[in-house]
N, C-alpha and C positions, 0 to 999 in steps of 0.2 A: 877515379876511373870514369870515362865517358861511356854511359850506357846507351846512348841514342845511336841509331843506325847511321852509317855514312850517308850524307846527303839527305837526312830526314829533315823535314820542316820543323820538327821538334827537337832541335840539336842543342838544347841547354846542356852544358856540361854536368857531369855526374853529381857533384856536391850540391848543385843548385836544383836538381830534380828531385831530391829527397829520396825516399825509399821507392824502388822500381816496382811497378805493378806486376802481379804475378800472372803467368799465362793462364787463360781460362780454359775450362774443360769443354767449351762448346765446340761442335765440329765444323769450325769455320773452313776447314780444308776442302769441304764438299762444294764450296761456292767459288765460282771463277773470279779471278782478279783481272781478266783480260779487258782491255779498253772496249767500249761499245763500237759498233760500226759507226764510222764517222770520218771526217777529213783527217789528214795526216797531222802529226804532232806540230809540224811547222806551218800549218795552215795560218795565213795572215788574218786572224780574226780582228774585226773592228768593234765588236759589241762591247768589250770591257771599257772603252773609252766614251761611250754614249751615255745619255741620260734621258729618262722618260720625261717628255714635255707635252704629251697630249694623250687622250683617252684612246683605246683601240675600238674597233667595231666590237660591240658586245653581242654575243649570241647565247642565249639561254637553252640549255637542253634539260631542264628540270622535268618537262612533260614527257620526255623520251628516255634519255640515259638515267635521269634521276628517278623516274617512275619505274623503270625496269629493276632498279635495285632495291625497291621496297618490299618488305614482307607482305604487306597488304597494298597493292597497287591502287592508285587513286581511282575512286568512282567518278561519276560525271560531275557531282557537286564540287568535289575537290579540284578536279581538273579545270573547271570553269573558274574557281576562285583563284587558283594559281595563275592562269592565263590573264585574268583581269589585273592581278597584282603586277605581273610582268609588264603589261601595257602601261599601267599607272607609273611604274618606276621608269619607263622610258625605253625599254627594250624595243628595237626596231627589227630585230631578227630572232624569231622564236621557233624552235623545233617542237611541233606540237604532238608528235607521235610516231609510232612504228606500226603503221596500219595493218601489215601483214602478220604481226605478232599475236594479236588478239582481237575478238569482236568489239571489246570495249574500246580499244585504241582506234579501230576502224570507224566505230560510230561516233566517237568524239571528233575525229577529223571531219567526217561528213557533216556533222551538226555545225561545227564551226564554219565550214565552207558554205553550207547551203543557207544558214540563217544570217549570213553576212555579219558575223561577229567579229570580223577582222577590220581593224581601223585602216584607213587609206594609207597611213605612213608605216605600216607594219607589214613585213614579209614573213610568212609561215613557211617552214620546211618540214619535210617528212623523210623518214629514214627507211632504207631498204638495203638488204643484202644483194649481192650480184647473181641473183637466180631469177631467170625470166619470169616464172610464175609469181615470184614476190614482186618483182618490179611491176608486173601488170596489175597486181592487187593494189599496189601503192598508187598507181595512176587511176585506179577506179575510185579510190578514196578522195582524190583532190580534183575529180572531174567537176568542172564548173567554176573552179577558183579563178578569180581575176588575175592573181599573181601568186606563184609558189616556187619553192626550190625543192628538187628531189635529190636526196642525199644517198649516194651509192657508197657502200662500204664492203670491204672484205680483207682479210688478213694477208699480209705480204712477206712476213719474216720467215727466215729459214726454219726455226723450230716449229712454227705453225704449218709451214709447207710440208715438212717431212713427217711430223708426228700426228697432226690433226687431220690433214687432208690428203696426204701422200701424192703431192703434186710437185712438179718441176716448176723452175722460174718461168718457163715458156707457158705452161698451163695457166699459171696464176696471171701472167701477162694477157693471155687469150681471154681469160674470165673477165678482166678489167675492160678490155676493148669490146668484147661482146656485150657486156652489160652496159657500157656507155652508148654503143650503137642502138641497143634496144631502147634505152631512155630517149635518144634523139628521135627515133621512129615514133614512139608514142606521144612524145611532145608535139611533134608536127601534126598529129591528128587532133590535137586540143585547140581547135580554131577559137580565137577570142580569148585564149588564156596565155599569159606570159610565164612560161615554164623555164626555169633556169636549173643549173646543176651544181652540186657539190660532190667532191670525190674525197674520200678517206682511205688511204693506204693503211688500214689498221695495223697495229704493231709497227709503225713507222720507225720508232726510236731503236728497234732491234732489227731492222731491215738494212741490208747492204746499201750504202748510199748510192752507188751507180744504178742499182735496180730500182730503188725508190725514185730516182730521177728519171729513169727511162719510162717507168710505168706512168708517172705523172705527166710527162711530156706527151705520151701516146693519148691518154685520156683528154688532155687539153686539145690535142689535134682532132680527136674524134668529135668532140662537142663544138669544135670550131670556136674556142674561146677568143674574144676580142675585147678591147678596152670597153666597148659599149655593152657587151654581154659577157663579163668575165666568169671564169670558173672559180668556185671557192675550192681551193686545194687545202684540205685539212690534215695536219700532221698530229696524230695523237701519240702521246706516251701511254699507250693502252695499258701497259704495266710499267710503272716507273722503276727502272732498274739501275740507273746511274745518276750522277749529280746533275743539277741543273746547268752547270757550265758545259757539260758534254752535249746536252740537248741544245743549248744555244749555238754551239758550233754546228751541229747537224742542220739547224734551221738557217743559219747564215750561209752555210754552203749550198743549200737548196736555193735560197733567195737569190744567190749570185749566178746559179748555173741553169736556172729554169729557162726553156726556150722562149716562152711567151710571158715573161714576168709582168709586162704591163697589161696582160690580160688575165692576170691570176690575182684573186684575193687570197693572200697567204695567211692561213689560219692555223691555230694550235689548239690542242684538246689534252691538256695535262691532268693525268691521275696522280694520286697522292700516296702511292705505296711506300714511299721513302719519306714522307712528310714534307716534301719540298715542292709541291705543285704550284704554290704562289710564286716561289722563286723561279721555278722553270718557265711560268707564263711571263714574268717580268723580264727575265733574261731573253726570252725568245722575242719579245717585243723590241728589245734593244738590237736583236740580231736581224730583224727585218720583217717580223710578223706584222700583220695588219689587223688581226681579228682574234679574239679569244672565245672559245666555247667552255661553258662551265655551268655551275648550278649555284643557287643561293644557299650559302652556308655550307657548300661542299658536299651535299649528298650524292652518293653514287657507289658503284660496286666496290667491294673490299674497303679500303680506307677513303674512298670518295673521289669526286672530281675537284678541280680547283674552285675555290670559293670566289665568286664574282664580287660578293660584298666587300670581302677583304682586299681584293685587287683595286676596286673602285675607291674605297676609303683610304687605301695606301697612297694613291694619287692625290686624293683630296688633302691628306695630311702633309703632302709636300707642295701644295699651292697650285695643283693642276686640276682643272675642272674635270670631274669624272664622267660628266654627261649622263648621269644616272640620278634619280631623285630618291634620297634616303633621309628625308627630314625626321622620319620617326621610326627608328630602328627597331623599337619594341613592337610596333604594329606590324612591320614586315615579319619579324620573327614569329609573332603569334600566328600570322597566316601560314608561314612555311611550316611551322610545327603542326598546325591543323591539317595541312594537306599531306604532309609526309608521315604524320604520326610518329615523329622522331623528335626528341628534344635537342635544343641547341645547347652545347656544353657551356657551363657557367664561365669558363675561361676562353671561350671563342673570341678571337679578336673583334673588338668594336661592339660585339652584340651580346656577349655573356653577361649574366647577372653580376659577376664579381669584377669585371674589367675596369671599372672606375672606382673601386674600393680599395684602399690600402690598409693592411693590417700591421705592417711593420711600423714601429715608431719613428725610424729614421725617414721612411717614406712619407709618413704623416706630416713630420716637421717640414720637409722639403715642399711638399705640396701646399701646405698652409702658407708658407712664405711666398710661394710662386703665385698662389691665387691673390695674395695681397698686393704683390707687385703688379700682377695683371690688372687688377681693379685700378691701382694708381695710373697705370698706362692708359687705361680706357677713359679714366677721368680727364687726362690731359690731351687725349688723342681726339682729332676732329672727326675721323671716320672710324671704321672697325679697326681697333687695335690688333696688331699681329699677336698671335697666340703664342706664349712662351711660358710654359709651366712645366716644372720637373715632373717626370713620371707620367705626364698626360699628354700624349702626341696630338690629340685633338681636344677641343672644347666639348665635353659631353653634351651640352645644350645644343650643339649644332646638329646632333642626331636625335634630339629629343630626350636625352637622358640628363641626370643630374649626378654631380659628384657627391657620393654619400660620405660625408666627413667623419671618420672615426679617429679623432685626434685627441683632444682633451674633453673632458666632460663638464659642460657649463650649460647655460641656458640655451645654447644653440645647438647643443649635441642631440643625437638621436639614439635609438634603441640599440643600433649596431655597435656604436662606440661603447656604450655601457656593457653590452654583452661581451665585447672583446676584453675589456678591462677585467671583468669578473672571471672569464675563462682562462686568460693568460696568467692572472695572479693567483686564483684559487681553484682553478679546475671547475667552476661552476657554469655548466653549459645550460642556460635558461631556455626553455621551450619558447617558441615564437610568440605565443599568446601572452606569456608572462613577461617577455621583454617589453611588450607594448604596455602591459599593466605597470611595470616598474618604471619605465620611461616617464610616465606621467608623475609618479611620485618624485622622481629626480627633478623633473621640470618644476614642480611646486617649490622644492627646497632651493634650487638654483635661482628661481625668480624672487623667492623671499630674501635670499642672502646676497644676491647679486654678485656672486663670485663663483669661481671654479671649484669643483670638488675633486679632491685627490683620491686615488684608488682605495686606500684604507677607508676613507669616509664613505665611498660608495658601498664597499663591502659591509661596513657597520650599518649603513641605512637599509640594505637588503635584510640583514638579519633582524633589525629592530622592526621592520615592517611585516615580514612573513614568518619569522620564528618566534611566534607569540606564545607557544606552548612547548617548553623544553623540559617538562617534568619527566623523571626517570620512568623507564618501563617497568611494570610489575608483572605483566603477563608474558610468558614465553611464546612468541609467535614463531612459526616456522619460517616464513618469508613475507614479502610485501603483499602478495596476492592474499594471504590469509588475513592480514591486517585489513586491507581494503574491504574484504567480504565482512569481517566481524564488525568493524566500526560503522560501516554503512548500514548493516542489519540493525545495529543497536540504536541508530539515530533516525532510521527511516529515510535515508538520503542515498543519493548515488553520486559517486566520484567519477567524473568524466575523464580524468587523466591521473595516473599514478606513474611517475617516471623516476626510476632510480639510476643514478650515475655515480661513478668514482669522482673523487675530488683530487686536487693536486697537493704536493707536498707542503705548500704554504698553508694549507688548511689543517686545523686541529683534528678534524673528523674525516675518516675514510670515505663515508658514503653520504650522498645528498639525495633527497627525495623531494620532488616537486608534485604537489597534489592540487587538482582543481576541483571545485565544488560549484555546481549551478544551484542557486537559490534566489527566489524572488526576482527572476529575471536578470540576475547578475552573476558574474564568476568570481568566485573568491579562491585566492591561491594561498596555499601554505607551503612552507618549507621546513624540512627536517634535516638536521645534520647529526650524525651519529657514527658509531664504530660499525654497525651492522646495517644491512639494508632493511630489515624488519623494524629495528628501532627508529631508523630515519623515517620509515613510512608511517609508523604510529605518530611521531612527532608532527609530521607534515599534515596528516589527516586531522589531529587535534587543532593545529594551528588554523587550518581552513574552516573547520567548524566555528572556532572561537571568532574568527574574522567575519564569519556569516552571522554571528549572534546567536548561534545554536549551542545550548548548554545540555549537560547530561539530562537524559530523560525527556527532552522536547521531541516533538514530531513522532 
C-alpha cells in the first residue's frame, strides 16, 4: 500500500517507508497553510540559478535592534565597545540607535556625533517611527553630523493595519508619505550635513506585494532618490512566517518592479523565527538584494536577527571575500558577550566552543586522515593549499581557533580526548580541573612508553592514580555530605569539591565520587567507586588524603 499522498514530494512506496508516523495531537489546524503574499506561482524566478560571488553591503543593527532586545540594554561603556568592534571589523554602515526611544540612546548618538567618534569611511544611521515628534527628536540627536542616514519605519501588513493600528491602506500610505516629507524638510534645514534616508515597510514579508511596491515607490519619489543619492529600501521579515524561498520570490519581484531601481539600495532585514534567517538572507541576495541588516551572532527580538558572522563566514568558506575582518573569532565573541550579556551557544556556527571538536569516532578518524592529507598538500603546494578536510568547512586557524583533536590518546592527545574515552566507556565524567590533572599523568606515561594508550589502559591508569584507598566502609553514613563533614573534621582539612555521579554499565560500580583537597599549595584529587554515593564519597576522600600525604590523626 502506498501511504504517501498523491503528488507528495515524499512519494516513497509503502514498503519502503516502513511504519507510518502517527498523527500528532498538536492543534496544527489553527495555523494557516495559505501561501504568503507574493508573486504568482508561475512567476519566472531567476534566483535559483544564481550563485553568490561577492559580499553584500553589510549593515549592523547591534546598537539599535539588538540593543532593544536585551533584558539589560547596553550602557555607554558597552555601546562604545560594540561600536569600536564594528568599526574594527570593517562595517561601513552602522545603525547606532533609536534616539527617541530613551535618554540613553539619545545621549549615545549625541556623544558619537559631537565627539567626532565616527571614522571618515563609516556612515551611521538612526531609527525613527513615522511620527512627527519622534522624527524631530531623531534629527535633534544627529544635529551637527557630517553624514548620517535617517531610517523611517512603520508597519504595513494587513494584520497590523487592522488589529494594531485600525488603519486602512490609504491611512498607512499617507503615514509613509507624510513621514518622508517631514524627513526631507528637516534634512534641508541641516546645512553642512549630508543627510540621507532609509525606509522600512515593517512586516514587508506579510504585506500585499502591490501595496509594498506602491508605498516604496511613493517614498522614493518623495525623497527624490537618484543614483547619486539613493534611498535604502529595507525589506524586513519582521516575523519570519514562511520559507526562505518565498521571501526570495518577494524580493526578486520587488527588485524587478521598482520604479527607480537604479536609485535604490535594496536591503533585507531577516529575523529568525523559523530558524532560517541565514537562508533567507542568502536567497534574497540571489534575488537581487544589495545589502543585509543583521547583528553579530544573531541577537534580536524573539529568536533573533540574522547572524552577520555566519553569513560572512559562509561566503569565506566558499572562496568569496566577505569584506569583514574576523581573524580572531574568540575575541569578537568575548566583546559581543560582554556587550549583550548573553552567551554565544557552544554549537553556534563558526564561533561556538564545540564547533571544531568531534566526539564521534567516525568523525575523528575522517578528520585525522583529512588533516594528514592537508598537511601533505601544504608540503607540496607552493602557495596556500586549498582547504579540503572532512567535517571542517574552514580551517579553524583562519579564525584564530584550533581543532581540538579528540581521536586516540597518545602523547599528542589532550584532556578532552581522555575525558571522552572515560565518559563514553565507563560513564566517568571527570570535572574540568581533574581532566587537567589526569592529562598530565597520561602525558608522562605516553612520553615514557612512546605509544598509544587504548581505552582500558586509560581507565586502569585512572584507578591506579586516584583510587588509592578502596578499603571497605565500616561506618554507616547517610550520604556524601555527611562523609565530607565527618572526614574533614577528623583531619582538620577542607575538601573544595565532592562530586558524585552515576557510572555506565561498563563499570562494575554504580557510583563515582571525585574529591578535591587543597593542601600545601596543591590540589590533590581522589576517586571513589562504589555501589552507593556515601561509600564512593568515603573512598574518594580517603584517597585524596593519602595522595596529599595526610594520615589518620595528622593536622
